[in-house]
Residue, then its C-alpha position, 0 to 999 in steps of 0.5 A: m276582380t270582376t264577376r267573369i275573371r273570379h268565376a274563370v279562375s274558381g273554375t280553373l282551381l276546381i279543374g286543376a285540384m281534380l287534376l292533381l288528384r288524378g295525378a297531373s304534374h301541373l295546373p292549367q292557367p286561367v285563359f282570358p278572351v284576349p291577353f290583358a296586354a293585347l287590349p286596345p284602349p277603352e272606348l272614351r265618353e268623347p274625344a281626348a284632348e288634341g294632341a293626347d296620345t291615348v294609346l301611349m296612355w293606356e299601355l302606361v296604364k297596363r303596365y303599371t296595373t301589371k305591376y302593381q296586380v290591379q289589372d281589373q281596375a286598369v279600365k277604370i284607371y285609364k277613364v279617371i285619368f280622362e276625366e281628369s285631364r283628357f290626357l294632357g300632362d300640364v293641366r292644372s285645376e282652376k285654383g291650381e290646388y291639383i296638377g298634371m295629368c292625374q290631378f294631384r296635390p304636390s304634397t299628395f304626389y311627393q309624399n307617395v313618391r317618398d314612400m315609393k323610393e323607401k320601398m324601392l319601387l322607384p329608382k332613388d337618383v331619379r326626380f319625379s313629377p307630377f307633370n310627366p305622364e308616366h310618373a303620375i300614371h305610376v304613382m296614381t296606380w301604385m295608390w290605386s292598388r294601396g285602396y286610395k282610389d277615392h283621392w280622385g273625384p271622377t272615380r265614383f262617376v266612372e264607377r257608376q258608368a261601369e255599373d251602368g254599363s254592365a246592366s246593359g251588357q257593355s262593360a268599363s272593366l275587363p272581359 
C-alpha cells in the first residue's frame, strides 16, 4: 500500500472511531482522488508492440488485482508485463524456456493453475494457457498476491523506476 493511501486509510479509521464514539451509525469509506476502476492505463517508457491492446491489458490487470486485493501493485504488474512481452501473447524467450505474455516457465504456469483450481479460484473444466493473455494475467496476479513477484526478472527494474519516479514527483503506483 502506498504511503498516501496508508495515511488516507489511517486517517479515515481515526475519524471513524471518533464518529462511533459520538454515536454515528457507520464508518466513512476512504476516498481516492480517482476511483480505481476508472484509472487510465499508466504511461510506458516506450510504445507497446504493434497490435497490442494496452487498454484491454490494463483492464485485465485491474480486474485481477482487485480480485486478489493487490490493487496497489497494479501499475507495477502492468509495467512488468510490458517489460516481459510488450503485451504480445505468443512470445517465447530466446531459448524457449519462458512462454506467453507474462513469460512463465510452463511447469510454473501449470502448477499454479492446478493450485488455483484446487482452491476453486479457476473453473476445473476450462483449459488454461500461458499464451492466452487473460489466463496469463490472472495466474500472474494470483502469484503476485501470494508474494511471488520476484518470479519475474523485470520486477526489480520496475520497482527502481517507481522509486526514481517518486523521488522526482512522478509515481508508478496508484495515487
